[in-house]
Wavefront OBJ file of the C-alpha trace (Angstrom):
o trace
v 107.509 118.431 153.955
v 105.254 119.679 151.153
v 105.649 118.248 147.695
v 106.774 120.420 144.803
v 103.431 119.815 143.125
v 101.630 121.334 146.147
v 104.025 124.305 146.280
v 103.625 125.045 142.570
v 99.820 124.816 142.768
v 99.798 127.213 145.731
v 102.133 129.648 143.973
v 99.945 129.629 140.848
v 96.783 130.259 142.868
v 98.374 133.143 144.764
v 99.789 134.613 141.559
v 96.430 134.410 139.791
v 94.691 136.132 142.705
v 97.354 138.850 142.812
v 96.671 139.653 139.172
v 92.891 139.158 139.100
v 91.839 141.124 142.186
v 93.315 144.523 141.182
v 92.029 144.155 137.621
v 88.452 143.434 138.696
v 88.228 145.865 141.626
v 86.697 149.246 140.924
v 87.543 152.433 142.780
v 85.055 153.385 145.498
v 84.452 156.874 144.181
v 83.168 155.535 140.849
v 79.875 154.358 142.324
v 77.087 156.466 143.787
v 76.074 155.654 147.356
v 73.840 152.615 147.832
v 70.153 153.425 147.512
v 67.854 152.742 150.424
v 70.515 152.855 153.121
v 69.687 156.288 154.488
v 71.233 158.284 151.640
v 69.100 161.174 150.522
v 68.788 162.906 147.192
v 71.831 164.861 145.984
v 72.244 168.020 148.049
v 74.336 169.891 145.522
v 77.434 169.835 143.386
v 80.765 171.585 143.690
v 84.077 171.560 141.839
v 87.121 170.115 143.611
v 90.651 169.176 142.570
v 90.141 165.559 143.645
v 87.618 163.161 145.145
v 89.466 163.136 148.471
v 89.326 166.963 148.626
v 85.558 166.797 148.120
v 85.117 164.113 150.785
v 87.217 166.028 153.322
v 85.570 169.396 152.705
v 82.057 167.962 152.826
v 82.766 165.940 155.987
v 84.160 168.990 157.788
v 81.375 171.340 156.663
v 78.374 168.979 156.833
v 75.336 170.294 158.708
v 74.404 168.927 162.121
v 72.761 165.510 162.020
v 74.653 164.239 158.968
v 76.191 160.820 159.677
v 78.113 160.403 156.417
v 78.880 162.208 153.156
v 79.534 160.952 149.638
v 81.032 162.710 146.605
v 80.271 161.211 143.213
v 82.300 162.281 140.180
v 84.789 161.202 137.556
v 87.915 162.095 139.538
v 90.451 164.793 138.990
v 89.366 168.429 138.745
v 85.683 167.813 138.309
v 82.268 168.759 139.566
v 81.184 166.265 142.226
v 77.601 165.503 143.189
v 77.291 165.500 146.990
v 75.047 163.154 149.004
v 74.373 163.157 152.754
v 73.237 160.296 154.982
v 71.233 161.302 158.040
l 1 2 3 4 5 6 7 8 9 10 11 12 13 14 15 16 17 18 19 20 21 22 23 24 25 26 27 28 29 30 31 32 33 34 35 36 37 38 39 40 41 42 43 44 45 46 47 48 49 50 51 52 53 54 55 56 57 58 59 60 61 62 63 64 65 66 67 68 69 70 71 72 73 74 75 76 77 78 79 80 81 82 83 84 85 86
């Protein structure tokens, strides 16, 4: 049987992680795509209601040969810069 000291220490560690991880994590759409991993220069910019709308529309309408798309913007109804990876 585990001691109370061990249980309390485990509970504190789990609680600290549960608070720290969401506070330090940043949303994926806040960062431009990583340089040097096949991403090209921005191919344009369009206005969308949300980041997910931009990602969906660009993925569906990407030209042949595009492996991945990325929309970079501030979120919400905004103009998003679009990147393609070939």
